[in-house]
PLY file of the C-alpha trace (Angstrom):
ply
format ascii 1.0
element vertex 73
property float x
property float y
property float z
element edge 72
property int vertex1
property int vertex2
end_header
-0.24 0.04 0.23
1.41 3.45 -1.01
0.58 6.73 1.01
-2.73 8.74 -0.26
-1.21 12.01 0.10
1.44 11.48 -1.87
-0.38 10.94 -4.63
1.04 10.17 -8.15
4.56 8.60 -6.05
4.57 5.83 -5.11
6.25 6.48 -0.94
5.44 2.99 0.64
2.60 3.45 3.69
4.26 2.91 7.75
0.90 3.68 8.70
-3.35 3.47 8.63
-5.45 6.69 9.85
-7.92 5.71 12.27
-10.86 7.35 10.56
-10.78 7.08 6.85
-8.39 4.72 6.45
-6.14 6.55 4.05
-2.62 4.50 3.42
0.20 7.21 5.24
4.04 7.30 5.09
5.82 8.41 8.01
5.55 12.48 6.55
2.16 12.31 6.45
0.68 10.57 9.99
-0.50 13.03 12.32
0.36 10.46 15.79
-0.94 11.83 19.29
-1.66 10.65 22.68
-6.06 8.99 23.35
-6.54 8.21 27.45
-9.36 5.17 27.97
-11.12 5.81 29.91
-12.75 3.04 32.11
-15.83 3.68 34.74
-15.51 3.19 38.67
-17.13 2.49 41.46
-20.36 5.23 41.50
-19.23 6.28 38.55
-15.92 7.96 38.54
-13.99 8.28 35.60
-10.79 6.77 35.75
-8.11 7.44 32.88
-6.53 3.91 31.50
-2.75 4.11 32.06
-0.97 3.74 29.71
-2.50 5.90 26.66
-3.29 4.47 23.66
-1.47 4.99 19.57
-3.65 8.17 18.14
-2.47 8.00 14.52
-4.49 10.21 11.60
-4.03 10.98 8.31
-4.09 15.00 8.20
-7.87 15.59 6.56
-9.26 13.86 8.90
-7.05 15.23 12.50
-8.04 18.70 11.40
-11.87 17.50 11.26
-10.97 16.37 14.39
-9.35 19.31 16.06
-12.33 21.66 14.70
-15.10 19.65 16.64
-13.43 19.84 19.29
-13.13 23.31 18.99
-16.75 23.40 18.33
-17.92 21.07 21.12
-15.39 23.32 24.10
-17.72 26.54 22.15
0 1
1 2
2 3
3 4
4 5
5 6
6 7
7 8
8 9
9 10
10 11
11 12
12 13
13 14
14 15
15 16
16 17
17 18
18 19
19 20
20 21
21 22
22 23
23 24
24 25
25 26
26 27
27 28
28 29
29 30
30 31
31 32
32 33
33 34
34 35
35 36
36 37
37 38
38 39
39 40
40 41
41 42
42 43
43 44
44 45
45 46
46 47
47 48
48 49
49 50
50 51
51 52
52 53
53 54
54 55
55 56
56 57
57 58
58 59
59 60
60 61
61 62
62 63
63 64
64 65
65 66
66 67
67 68
68 69
69 70
70 71
71 72
């Protein structure tokens, strides 16, 4: 599989976007951390450690940031 964002060049993909499934090279990969949680006794939300990888293409990462900003407002 080749990187979708490098098209028409044939750069091998090193990861896949977790949202849209596009193949991504190391240059176009957006990696961040995601903190999983679970609900403990008395509905208390607790973070699970360690954090997990969150792999996205630049387009999906930008859309998720915009969505988060809209929710925060």
